[in-house]
C-alpha positions as CSV (number, residue, x, y, z in Angstrom):
1,X,72.5,-21.2,-16.0
2,X,74.9,-24.0,-15.1
3,X,75.8,-26.5,-17.8
4,X,77.7,-29.7,-17.3
5,X,79.3,-31.4,-20.2
6,X,81.1,-34.8,-20.3
7,X,83.3,-36.2,-23.0
8,X,85.6,-39.2,-23.6
9,X,83.2,-42.1,-23.7
10,X,84.0,-44.8,-26.2
11,X,83.8,-48.5,-27.0
12,X,86.9,-50.4,-26.0
13,X,88.1,-54.0,-25.2
14,X,88.6,-55.2,-21.7
15,X,91.9,-54.2,-20.2
16,X,92.1,-50.9,-22.1
17,X,91.9,-47.4,-20.7
18,X,89.7,-44.4,-21.1
19,X,89.8,-40.8,-19.8
20,X,86.6,-39.0,-19.2
21,X,86.5,-35.2,-18.9
22,X,83.9,-32.9,-17.5
23,X,83.4,-29.2,-17.3
24,X,80.8,-27.3,-15.5
25,X,80.2,-23.7,-16.8
26,X,78.1,-20.9,-15.5
27,X,79.2,-21.2,-11.9
28,X,80.4,-18.1,-10.1
29,X,82.6,-20.1,-7.7
30,X,85.4,-22.4,-8.5
31,X,85.7,-25.1,-5.9
32,X,82.6,-27.2,-5.5
33,X,82.8,-30.9,-5.0
34,X,82.2,-32.8,-8.2
35,X,81.7,-36.5,-9.0
36,X,81.1,-39.2,-11.5
37,X,78.2,-41.6,-11.4
38,X,77.2,-44.4,-13.8
39,X,74.1,-46.3,-14.7
40,X,74.2,-49.6,-16.6
41,X,71.3,-50.9,-18.6
42,X,68.6,-52.1,-16.2
43,X,70.7,-51.1,-13.2
44,X,70.4,-48.3,-10.6
45,X,72.7,-45.3,-10.8
46,X,75.7,-45.6,-8.6
47,X,78.4,-43.3,-7.5
48,X,81.8,-44.1,-9.0
49,X,84.1,-41.4,-7.7
50,X,83.7,-38.0,-6.1
51,X,86.2,-35.3,-5.1
52,X,86.0,-32.5,-2.7
53,X,86.1,-28.8,-3.8
54,X,89.7,-28.5,-2.5
55,X,90.6,-31.8,-4.1
56,X,92.0,-33.1,-0.9
57,X,89.4,-35.8,-0.2
58,X,88.3,-38.5,-2.6
59,X,85.7,-41.3,-2.6
60,X,85.7,-44.4,-4.8
61,X,83.2,-47.2,-4.9
62,X,84.8,-50.5,-4.1
63,X,84.6,-52.0,-7.6
64,X,86.8,-49.3,-9.1
65,X,89.4,-48.8,-6.4
66,X,92.9,-49.3,-7.8
67,X,91.7,-48.9,-11.4
68,X,90.0,-45.5,-11.6
69,X,91.4,-42.1,-10.6
70,X,89.4,-38.9,-10.3
71,X,91.2,-35.6,-10.4
72,X,90.4,-31.9,-10.6
73,X,91.8,-29.9,-13.5
74,X,93.5,-26.5,-13.3
75,X,90.6,-25.0,-15.2
76,X,87.5,-23.8,-13.5
77,X,85.2,-26.6,-12.3
78,X,86.8,-29.3,-14.4
79,X,87.1,-32.9,-13.3
80,X,88.6,-36.0,-15.0
81,X,88.1,-39.8,-14.5
82,X,91.0,-41.9,-15.6
83,X,89.8,-45.5,-16.1
84,X,92.3,-48.3,-16.4
85,X,92.0,-52.0,-16.7
86,X,88.4,-51.7,-17.9
87,X,86.1,-54.6,-17.4
88,X,82.8,-55.5,-19.2
89,X,80.9,-54.7,-16.0
90,X,82.1,-51.1,-16.3
91,X,79.8,-50.7,-19.3
92,X,77.4,-47.9,-18.5
93,X,76.4,-44.3,-19.2
94,X,78.7,-42.1,-17.1
95,X,77.4,-38.9,-15.7
96,X,79.3,-35.9,-14.3
97,X,77.7,-33.9,-11.5
98,X,78.6,-30.8,-9.5
99,X,77.4,-29.9,-6.0
100,X,77.3,-26.7,-4.1
101,X,79.5,-28.0,-1.4
102,X,82.9,-26.3,-1.0
103,X,85.9,-27.2,1.0
104,X,87.1,-30.6,2.0
105,X,83.8,-32.4,2.3
106,X,83.4,-35.2,-0.2
107,X,79.8,-36.0,-1.0
108,X,78.8,-39.5,-2.0
109,X,75.0,-39.5,-2.5
110,X,73.5,-38.4,-5.8
111,X,71.1,-36.2,-3.8
112,X,74.0,-34.0,-2.7
113,X,74.7,-33.0,-6.3
114,X,72.7,-30.3,-8.0
115,X,73.6,-30.2,-11.7
116,X,74.1,-33.1,-14.0
117,X,75.5,-33.7,-17.5
118,X,73.8,-35.6,-20.3
119,X,76.2,-38.5,-19.9
120,X,78.8,-40.2,-22.0
121,X,78.6,-43.9,-22.9
122,X,81.4,-46.3,-22.0
123,X,81.1,-49.8,-23.5
124,X,83.7,-52.5,-22.6
125,X,83.7,-55.7,-24.6
126,X,85.3,-59.0,-23.5
């Protein structure tokens, strides 16, 4: 059984930084594309950043480009999201997801991901 667990969410003031971490356990293969999504109160879920299984291709939604960085850890199926210059509009529940897509393909749609974590809350105050 695959389990996805996120950590690192917190309440911070605008302009500060946070680093989210995610580990997917129970997978027999190390190298599936992973990603971060978020959902604000009353908003639809959106893809924030995704990274290919090999880590060679990355997607960012426009609103976080230049501020957020996604990376894969050395450990099995681990991914991080470094969030700098946080804004109040970044406030949301952040979810980590893992696909079954290996290689250099970088998925963007939520439907391409199979397993999801419970989420970690990020709140940014002005």
